[in-house]
C-alpha positions as CSV (number, residue, x, y, z in Angstrom):
1,M,115.1,97.7,112.8
2,K,113.9,94.1,110.9
3,Q,110.6,95.8,109.8
4,Y,112.6,98.6,108.0
5,I,114.6,95.8,106.4
6,I,111.8,93.6,105.3
7,C,109.8,96.4,104.0
8,L,112.3,98.7,102.3
9,T,114.1,95.8,100.5
10,L,111.3,94.1,99.1
11,G,109.9,97.4,98.0
12,F,112.8,98.5,96.8
13,F,113.8,95.6,94.1
14,L,110.4,95.9,92.9
15,Q,109.9,99.2,91.7
16,L,113.3,100.1,90.2
17,G,112.5,99.4,86.7
18,P,110.0,101.0,84.9
19,Q,108.5,98.5,84.9
20,S,105.8,68.1,93.1
21,Y,105.1,67.5,95.8
22,S,107.9,65.0,94.9
23,Q,109.3,62.1,97.3
24,S,112.7,62.6,98.2
25,D,114.3,60.0,95.5
26,A,112.5,62.0,92.5
27,T,113.9,65.5,93.3
28,S,114.7,68.0,90.6
29,V,117.8,70.4,90.4
30,V,117.2,74.2,90.4
31,N,119.5,76.5,89.2
32,C,120.3,79.1,91.7
33,N,120.9,82.2,89.6
34,L,117.7,83.4,88.1
35,S,119.7,84.9,85.4
36,E,119.9,81.5,83.9
37,D,117.1,80.1,85.3
38,T,114.7,77.5,83.7
39,T,111.8,76.7,85.3
40,S,112.1,73.2,86.5
41,Q,109.4,70.6,85.4
42,E,106.6,70.3,88.0
43,T,105.8,66.6,88.8
44,A,102.4,65.6,89.4
45,P,101.6,65.6,93.1
46,I,101.7,62.3,94.6
47,R,98.5,61.7,96.7
48,P,98.5,60.4,100.2
49,S,96.0,57.5,100.6
50,I,92.4,58.8,101.0
51,K,89.2,57.8,102.3
52,S,85.9,58.6,100.2
53,D,83.9,59.8,103.4
54,P,84.9,59.7,106.8
55,I,82.5,58.2,109.1
56,P,81.2,58.3,111.8
57,Y,79.4,61.8,111.8
58,P,78.7,63.6,114.3
59,T,75.5,63.0,116.3
60,D,73.2,65.0,118.3
61,P,70.2,63.1,120.0
62,N,68.1,66.5,119.8
63,Y,69.0,66.4,116.0
64,P,68.7,62.7,115.0
65,I,66.5,63.1,111.7
66,N,69.2,65.2,110.0
67,H,71.9,62.4,110.2
68,P,71.6,59.9,107.1
69,Q,71.7,56.6,108.4
70,N,73.8,55.5,105.4
71,P,75.9,58.4,104.5
72,N,77.8,56.8,101.6
73,N,74.2,55.9,99.8
74,T,73.2,59.1,98.2
75,N,69.9,57.8,97.2
76,S,68.9,57.4,100.7
77,D,69.0,61.4,101.3
78,N,69.3,64.1,99.0
79,G,71.8,65.9,101.4
80,D,69.4,68.4,103.2
81,G,69.0,66.1,105.9
82,A,65.3,65.3,105.6
83,G,65.4,62.2,103.3
84,S,64.6,61.9,99.2
85,G,61.0,62.2,99.3
86,S,61.1,65.8,101.6
87,T,60.3,69.1,100.0
88,Q,63.4,71.6,100.6
89,E,63.0,74.3,103.0
90,E,63.6,78.1,102.1
91,G,66.4,79.5,104.2
92,P,69.7,78.3,105.3
93,E,70.9,74.8,106.0
94,R,74.0,75.1,108.2
95,L,76.7,77.4,109.5
96,I,80.1,77.4,107.9
97,T,82.8,79.4,109.6
98,F,85.6,80.6,107.4
99,V,88.9,81.4,109.6
100,H,91.4,84.0,108.6
101,G,95.3,83.3,108.6
102,L,98.4,85.0,109.9
103,Q,97.9,88.6,110.2
104,G,94.3,88.5,108.9
105,S,90.8,89.7,110.0
106,D,87.4,89.0,109.2
107,D,87.5,90.7,106.3
108,S,90.0,88.2,104.8
109,W,87.4,85.8,103.8
110,A,84.5,88.6,103.1
111,T,84.7,88.4,99.3
112,A,84.8,84.5,98.8
113,A,82.5,83.6,101.6
114,T,79.7,86.5,100.8
115,A,79.9,84.9,97.3
116,L,79.5,81.4,98.3
117,E,76.8,82.7,100.6
118,S,74.8,84.3,97.6
119,K,74.5,81.1,96.0
120,Y,74.1,78.0,98.7
121,K,72.2,77.5,101.5
122,F,74.6,78.5,104.4
123,V,75.0,81.2,107.0
124,Q,79.0,82.3,107.2
125,E,80.6,83.3,110.6
126,R,84.0,85.2,110.1
127,P,85.5,85.2,113.6
128,E,88.5,87.2,114.4
129,Y,91.4,86.6,116.8
130,D,94.6,88.3,117.7
131,Q,97.8,86.7,117.5
132,P,100.6,87.7,119.6
133,S,100.9,84.2,120.3
134,W,99.6,81.0,120.1
135,Q,97.4,80.7,123.3
136,I,95.7,84.4,122.9
137,A,94.9,83.4,119.3
138,E,93.5,80.2,120.3
139,D,91.6,81.5,123.4
140,E,90.1,84.1,121.4
141,L,88.9,81.8,118.7
142,F,87.5,79.4,120.9
143,E,85.4,81.8,122.8
144,D,84.6,83.8,120.0
145,C,83.3,81.0,118.0
146,K,81.4,79.5,120.7
147,E,79.4,82.8,121.0
148,G,79.1,83.2,117.4
149,T,77.7,80.0,116.6
150,F,75.6,79.7,119.2
151,Y,73.9,83.2,117.9
152,D,73.8,81.8,114.3
153,V,72.4,78.2,115.1
154,T,69.6,79.4,117.4
155,S,68.3,82.6,115.6
156,N,68.4,80.5,112.1
157,N,67.1,77.2,113.7
158,L,69.8,75.3,112.1
159,N,70.9,72.0,112.6
160,P,74.2,72.4,114.8
161,T,76.0,69.3,113.6
162,K,76.2,70.4,110.3
163,S,78.5,73.5,110.8
164,F,81.7,72.9,109.7
165,A,85.2,75.2,109.3
166,I,87.1,76.4,106.3
167,G,90.4,77.8,107.6
168,H,93.0,79.4,105.2
169,S,97.0,79.1,106.0
170,L,96.9,79.7,109.8
171,G,93.6,79.2,110.2
172,G,93.7,75.7,108.8
173,L,96.1,75.2,112.3
174,M,93.6,76.8,114.4
175,S,90.3,75.1,112.7
176,R,91.8,71.7,113.7
177,R,93.0,72.8,117.3
178,M,89.4,74.2,117.6
179,Q,88.3,70.4,116.9
180,Q,90.3,68.9,119.0
181,K,89.6,71.7,121.8
182,M,86.0,71.5,121.6
183,A,86.0,67.7,122.2
184,E,87.8,68.1,125.1
185,E,85.9,70.8,126.6
186,N,82.7,68.9,126.1
187,V,81.5,72.0,123.9
188,P,77.8,71.4,123.1
189,D,76.9,71.1,119.6
190,N,75.1,74.3,119.4
191,E,78.2,76.0,120.1
192,N,80.6,73.9,118.2
193,S,80.9,74.8,114.2
194,F,84.0,72.4,114.1
195,H,82.0,69.3,113.1
196,G,84.0,68.9,110.1
197,V,86.9,70.9,108.4
198,I,88.6,72.5,105.4
199,T,91.9,73.2,105.3
200,I,93.4,75.3,102.6
201,G,97.1,76.7,102.2
202,S,97.9,75.5,105.8
203,P,101.3,74.7,107.4
204,L,99.9,71.3,108.8
205,A,103.4,70.3,109.0
206,G,104.6,73.6,110.4
207,S,106.5,76.5,108.7
208,E,110.4,76.6,108.2
209,L,110.1,80.6,108.4
210,G,109.8,80.8,112.1
211,N,113.5,79.0,112.0
212,K,115.0,81.3,109.5
213,V,113.8,85.0,110.7
214,H,117.4,85.7,111.5
215,E,118.7,84.3,108.3
216,I,116.1,86.1,106.5
217,E,117.0,89.6,108.3
218,D,120.7,88.8,107.2
219,W,119.5,88.4,103.9
220,L,117.4,91.6,103.2
221,Y,120.3,93.1,105.2
222,D,122.4,92.2,102.0
223,G,120.0,93.0,99.8
224,I,119.9,96.7,101.2
225,K,123.8,96.9,101.0
226,A,124.0,95.9,97.3
227,L,120.9,98.2,96.2
228,V,122.1,101.3,98.1
229,N,125.7,100.9,97.2
230,A,124.9,100.5,93.7
231,Y,122.2,103.3,93.2
232,G,123.8,105.7,96.0
233,N,127.0,105.5,94.5
234,E,126.1,106.2,91.0
235,I,123.9,109.2,92.7
236,L,126.9,110.3,94.4
237,E,129.3,110.4,91.4
238,N,127.0,112.2,89.4
239,S,126.2,114.9,91.7
240,T,127.6,118.3,90.5
241,N,126.1,119.7,94.1
242,N,128.9,119.9,96.5
243,L,126.7,120.8,99.1
244,V,123.9,117.8,97.8
245,E,127.2,115.4,97.5
246,A,128.2,116.1,101.1
247,L,124.7,115.7,102.8
248,I,124.4,112.3,100.9
249,Q,127.6,111.3,101.8
250,S,127.1,112.1,105.4
251,I,124.2,110.0,105.1
252,A,125.2,106.9,103.3
253,D,128.1,107.0,106.1
254,V,125.6,105.7,108.8
255,S,126.1,101.9,109.1
256,F,122.6,101.0,108.3
257,D,121.5,101.2,111.8
258,H,119.0,103.6,109.9
259,P,118.5,101.9,106.8
260,F,115.1,103.7,105.9
261,E,116.5,107.1,106.1
262,T,119.6,105.9,104.3
263,L,117.5,104.3,101.5
264,E,115.0,107.4,101.1
265,A,117.6,109.9,101.0
266,L,119.3,108.3,98.5
267,L,116.9,107.1,96.1
268,L,114.6,110.0,96.3
269,Q,117.4,112.2,94.4
270,Q,116.2,110.2,91.5
271,S,112.8,110.5,90.3
272,E,112.0,107.4,88.5
273,I,112.4,105.7,92.1
274,S,109.7,106.7,95.1
275,L,109.2,104.6,98.0
276,Y,105.9,106.3,98.8
277,D,103.9,104.2,96.3
278,D,101.3,101.6,96.5
279,I,103.8,98.7,97.0
280,Y,105.6,100.7,99.7
281,S,102.1,101.8,101.4
282,D,99.8,99.1,100.6
283,G,101.8,95.8,99.9
284,F,104.1,94.9,102.3
285,E,102.5,95.8,105.8
286,T,101.6,92.3,106.2
287,I,104.9,90.9,104.9
288,I,106.4,92.8,107.7
289,A,104.1,91.4,110.2
290,M,104.9,87.8,108.9
291,F,108.2,88.1,110.4
292,D,107.3,89.4,113.6
293,P,108.6,86.8,116.2
294,G,105.6,85.2,118.6
295,I,103.4,83.1,116.8
296,L,105.6,82.4,114.0
297,Y,107.9,80.9,116.4
298,E,105.1,78.9,117.8
299,I,103.9,77.1,114.2
300,R,107.7,75.5,113.6
301,P,107.6,72.0,112.5
302,Q,109.5,71.1,115.8
303,S,107.0,73.1,118.0
304,A,104.9,71.7,120.5
305,Q,101.8,73.1,119.0
306,I,102.5,71.7,115.4
307,Q,103.5,68.1,117.4
308,N,100.3,68.2,119.2
309,L,98.1,68.3,115.9
310,Q,100.1,65.9,114.4
311,N,99.6,63.5,116.7
312,F,95.7,64.4,116.7
313,S,93.3,62.8,114.1
314,N,89.7,61.8,114.4
315,D,87.2,60.4,111.5
316,L,85.1,63.7,111.3
317,P,84.7,65.1,107.5
318,S,87.8,66.6,106.6
319,V,89.4,67.8,103.2
320,C,93.0,69.5,102.6
321,M,93.3,71.6,99.9
322,Y,97.0,72.8,98.5
323,G,98.1,75.2,96.4
324,I,101.1,74.6,93.5
325,E,102.5,78.2,92.4
326,D,104.8,78.5,89.0
327,D,108.6,80.3,89.6
328,P,109.0,82.8,90.7
329,V,107.0,81.9,93.7
330,L,107.7,84.6,95.9
331,I,107.5,87.3,92.9
332,R,103.9,85.7,92.1
333,Y,102.6,85.8,95.7
334,L,103.8,89.6,96.3
335,S,102.1,90.2,93.2
336,S,98.8,88.8,94.0
337,R,99.0,90.5,97.5
338,I,99.9,93.9,95.9
339,Y,97.7,94.0,92.9
340,S,94.9,91.7,93.7
341,A,94.0,92.1,97.1
342,N,90.6,93.6,96.6
343,A,89.6,91.6,93.6
344,P,85.9,90.7,92.8
345,A,84.7,87.2,94.0
346,F,87.0,84.6,92.9
347,A,89.0,87.0,90.2
348,D,92.3,86.8,91.5
349,N,93.9,84.9,88.9
350,N,96.6,87.4,87.4
351,D,100.1,87.2,89.3
352,Q,102.1,88.4,86.3
353,E,102.4,91.7,86.7
354,L,105.3,92.0,89.2
355,V,107.0,89.1,87.4
356,D,107.2,91.8,84.6
357,Q,108.7,94.1,86.9
358,Y,111.1,92.1,88.5
359,Q,112.7,90.7,85.2
360,D,112.9,94.6,83.9
361,L,114.9,95.2,87.3
362,W,117.2,92.6,86.8
363,E,117.7,93.5,83.2
364,K,118.6,97.0,84.3
365,L,121.1,96.0,86.9
366,Q,122.7,93.9,84.1
367,M,122.8,96.9,81.8
368,K,124.4,99.1,84.3
369,E,126.9,96.6,85.4
370,E,128.2,95.9,82.0
371,F,127.9,100.1,81.2
372,Y,130.1,100.9,83.8
373,F,132.5,97.7,83.0
374,N,133.0,99.1,79.8
375,Q,133.6,102.6,80.7
376,Y,136.2,100.9,82.8
377,L,137.7,99.0,79.9
378,N,138.1,102.2,77.6
379,Y,138.9,104.7,80.4
380,P,141.9,106.6,79.0
381,D,145.5,105.9,80.9
382,C,147.4,108.7,81.6
383,N,151.0,108.4,79.9
384,W,152.7,112.0,79.9
385,F,155.4,110.5,77.8
386,P,154.7,110.2,75.0
387,N,151.0,111.5,75.1
388,P,150.5,114.3,77.6
389,F,146.9,114.9,76.0
390,S,145.7,111.6,77.5
391,C,146.2,112.8,81.1
392,T,144.8,116.2,80.2
393,S,141.6,114.6,79.5
394,Q,141.6,112.3,82.2
395,S,142.0,115.2,84.4
396,I,138.8,117.0,82.6
397,M,136.5,114.0,83.0
398,E,137.2,113.5,86.6
399,L,137.1,117.2,87.4
400,F,133.1,117.6,85.8
401,A,132.4,113.6,85.9
402,H,133.4,113.1,89.4
403,W,134.4,109.7,87.8
404,D,137.8,108.1,87.7
405,K,138.9,104.6,86.7
406,N,138.5,103.2,89.9
407,D,135.2,104.7,90.7
408,L,134.0,103.0,87.2
409,F,135.3,99.8,88.2
410,V,133.5,100.2,91.7
411,A,130.3,101.0,90.0
412,S,130.1,97.9,88.0
413,Q,131.0,95.7,90.6
414,N,128.4,97.0,92.7
415,F,125.7,96.6,90.2
416,R,127.2,93.2,89.9
417,E,126.5,92.4,93.3
418,A,122.9,93.7,93.3
419,R,122.0,91.9,89.9
420,R,123.4,88.6,91.4
421,W,121.2,89.1,94.9
422,V,118.0,90.1,93.2
423,G,118.4,87.3,90.4
424,N,118.9,84.6,93.2
425,I,115.7,86.0,95.1
426,N,113.2,83.1,94.1
427,N,115.6,80.2,95.2
428,S,116.8,82.1,98.4
429,W,113.0,82.5,99.3
430,K,112.5,78.7,98.5
431,S,115.3,77.8,100.8
432,F,113.7,79.7,103.6
433,I,110.1,78.2,103.6
434,G,111.9,74.6,103.0
435,S,111.1,74.3,99.1
436,I,114.6,73.7,98.1
437,E,117.9,72.3,100.0
438,L,121.4,72.7,99.4
439,Q,122.7,69.2,98.7
440,T,126.7,68.9,99.5
441,T,128.4,66.4,97.7
442,L,131.9,65.3,98.7
443,E,134.1,64.7,95.0
444,G,137.4,63.8,96.3
445,Y,140.7,65.1,97.1
446,Y,143.4,66.7,95.5
447,C,146.2,65.0,93.8
448,Q,148.8,67.1,92.7
449,C,151.6,66.1,90.2
450,E,154.7,67.4,89.1
451,E,155.8,66.2,85.2
452,F,159.1,65.6,84.0
453,E,160.6,65.2,80.8
454,N,164.4,64.2,80.6
455,G,164.6,64.8,83.8
456,A,163.4,68.4,83.3
457,Y,160.0,69.9,84.7
458,N,157.6,70.0,82.3
459,G,154.7,71.6,84.1
460,M,152.2,70.1,86.9
461,S,148.5,68.2,86.8
462,Q,146.0,68.4,89.2
463,Y,143.8,65.3,89.7
464,I,140.7,64.6,91.9
465,V,140.9,61.3,93.4
466,N,139.0,59.4,96.2
467,G,142.0,59.0,98.4
468,Q,145.6,58.4,99.0
469,Q,145.8,55.5,97.6
470,E,144.4,56.6,94.2
471,C,146.9,59.3,94.4
472,A,149.6,56.7,94.8
473,L,148.9,55.0,91.5
474,Y,149.7,58.5,89.9
475,D,152.8,58.8,91.8
476,S,153.8,55.3,90.5
477,L,153.8,56.4,87.1
478,P,157.0,57.4,85.4
479,N,158.2,60.9,85.1
480,Q,155.5,62.1,87.9
481,D,156.0,63.3,91.7
482,C,152.5,63.4,93.1
483,Q,151.4,64.9,96.2
484,F,147.8,64.3,98.0
485,Y,146.3,67.1,100.0
486,Q,143.8,65.5,102.5
487,T,141.5,69.0,102.1
488,P,138.0,67.6,100.8
489,I,136.6,69.0,97.6
490,Y,132.4,69.5,97.9
491,S,130.2,70.5,95.2
492,Y,126.9,72.1,95.7
493,Q,123.8,72.5,94.2
494,M,120.0,73.6,94.9
495,V,117.6,70.3,94.9
496,E,114.0,70.8,95.0
497,V,112.4,68.9,97.5
498,S,108.8,70.1,97.0
499,P,106.7,72.6,95.0
500,S,104.9,75.6,97.1
501,D,102.2,78.2,97.0
502,G,105.2,80.8,97.5
503,V,104.8,80.2,101.3
504,V,103.9,76.9,102.4
505,P,105.5,73.8,100.7
506,V,103.1,70.9,99.7
507,Y,104.8,68.3,102.2
508,S,103.2,70.7,104.9
509,Q,100.1,71.5,103.5
510,T,99.3,68.1,103.1
511,A,100.0,66.7,106.3
512,Y,96.9,66.4,107.5
513,P,96.3,63.3,109.6
514,N,93.6,60.7,108.6
515,A,92.4,63.6,105.8
516,G,88.8,62.5,104.0
517,D,90.3,63.7,100.7
518,F,93.1,65.9,99.1
519,V,92.3,68.6,96.7
520,D,95.4,70.3,94.4
521,M,95.0,74.0,93.3
522,I,97.6,74.0,90.6
523,G,98.5,77.9,89.9
524,S,97.4,79.0,92.9
525,N,99.7,80.8,95.3
526,H,98.8,81.5,98.9
527,Q,97.2,85.1,98.2
528,Q,95.0,83.5,95.4
529,E,94.1,80.4,97.3
530,R,91.2,82.3,99.3
531,N,89.6,84.2,96.2
532,D,90.4,82.5,92.5
533,T,88.9,80.3,89.9
534,N,90.4,77.2,91.6
535,L,88.5,78.2,94.9
536,K,85.4,78.5,93.3
537,K,85.7,74.9,91.6
538,A,86.9,73.4,94.7
539,M,84.0,74.6,96.7
540,D,81.4,73.9,93.9
541,D,82.8,70.5,93.9
542,L,82.7,70.3,97.8
543,F,79.0,71.7,98.1
544,S,77.9,69.4,95.2
545,G,78.8,66.3,97.6
546,A,82.0,65.2,95.7
547,K,84.2,65.3,98.4
548,G,81.6,63.6,100.9
549,I,77.9,64.0,101.1
550,Y,78.3,65.6,104.6
551,F,79.7,68.6,103.1
552,K,76.9,68.7,100.3
553,T,74.8,71.9,100.3
554,N,72.0,72.8,98.2
555,P,72.0,75.9,96.1
556,I,69.8,78.5,96.6
C-alpha cells in the first residue's frame, strides 16, 4: 500500500504539466507556502574544530618502510611511501573501497570510481550488501570486504595499511562500523580496507526519516486524494459518455485502498497525463524502497546503531564531506535521480529540469482553481420571474455540460487543495528530514470588551493580553465591560534549523566524532554527491594530500 502511495503521488505531481548548517540561535524563518516562497539566505557552514592530520597511522610490522616517520613533514616523503629520493614504481599504490548507500549496488559508484582509478594509482573495490536489516548489511559487508581486500592486496602486491574506504550515505555509516568491527575482530591488515574513512552525505547522527514513515504515508495519501479529487472530478464532469462516466464513478468510489487503480483509471482519460513514462518506471523505485521499514528504523537518531557509532572515535585518517542543496531540495534531488542517474563521470550537475516542471504544475493548478471559481461567480442564477430565460439557459448548461453551480465551486476548491499540497511539498519534506521545525509561540489570551456611549452599546473590541490582570486594566476604563478568556493563542512558523542535501541535514552529515577534516559541497544534492564536479574537486584535493598526507595518491 505505502509503495503505491509514494510512487504514484511523486510521479503524478511531477508529470501533470508540460512541462546553514546553522546554530539554533541563528535560524531563519521559512515561508510554508511555496506559492509565495522566497529562497532563504544560506549562511556559511560553521565548521567544527578540526585536526590537519590525524595520527598515529595504522602500523604493520610487515610493511614498516611505507609509513612516514613524520606524516606532517611532506619533505621527508613524497606520498608513495618510498622516501623523497626514490623512483615511483609503476602500477597501483593502494586499495580504495567504495561503499554504496541505501538501496544501492556495486554499480552505484562505478562511474566516478572508474574515472578516478584511470587517473590515480589505486585499485578500486566496490562491495555490495543487502539491507533488510542493519545486522545483515553489516555481516555481508564485513565478509565481502575481507575477502575482496585480501584478493586485491595480495594480487597487486599492495601495502595493506594504505587501504581506505569512501562511503556515501548509509555507506559512510557502514564504513565507520567496519572500521570499528575490524578492530574488534583483530582482522589482519591485508583483509582490512578501512584504515582510513571518507564519508559523503552520511546521516552520521541518524536520519529522521525512520521516525516519520507513517507521517510521510499520511502526507502522500493526502496528496493522492487532493489530486484525484481535482482531476478526477473534472474528467467525470466533462464526460459525455454515460458508460465511461459510470465506470469512472465506480472506480472513484473505491476508498483509496487501491490508489494505483483509481489514479490510473482516472488519469488515463486525459491524453496529456501518463503514468507509464520515464519518471514512473525509472525514477521512483529507489524512492519507494527508501520508506520500506527495516534498516531505515535502525538508523534513526535514537537507535542503538547510531548511538554506538556516535560513541566511537579514533585517530585514524578521516574526512567528512557534506552536501548543501538549494531549494526546492526534494525536487532537485528527484531531478538528479531521474534525469542524471546515468550521467558521465562528474557530470551530474544539472538538477533544474524537474524544478521547471514542478513550477509549471503549480501554475496549472492555480489557473484551474481561478477558472472554476470565476465560472462559479458568473454562473447564471435561475429566476423564473421576471427572467425565465435564465432558468432555461441554466438547464441547458447542466444537461450538456454536466456542470451546475455547486459543481463549479467544488471543482475550484478541489484544485485549491491540490495546489496547496503541491505548493507545500518542499517544506513538508524538509520537516520530515529534520531540516526545518515548526516553532510554536504563545502570543497571549483574548480580552473581549463591550463598549458603551452614553449608556448605549457601541460595539465590541478584542485585545490580546498576557493575562487576566492586563485584561482587568481594560475593564477598568470608563464605558467598557471586558471579559477574559483563558484559551491560549498560539502562532506557528517554520524555522530552518539546518540546510541539507535534500535527504540528510548538515548537522547529521557532519556529526563525525574526531574527524580529521570537513569538506562542504555547496550545490550538491544527495544524488549528485557521488558524481558531480564538487566530488571531482574534493577527490583531487584528497589525493593531492591537502586533506592529510595519508590520503596522498600519485597520478598515473
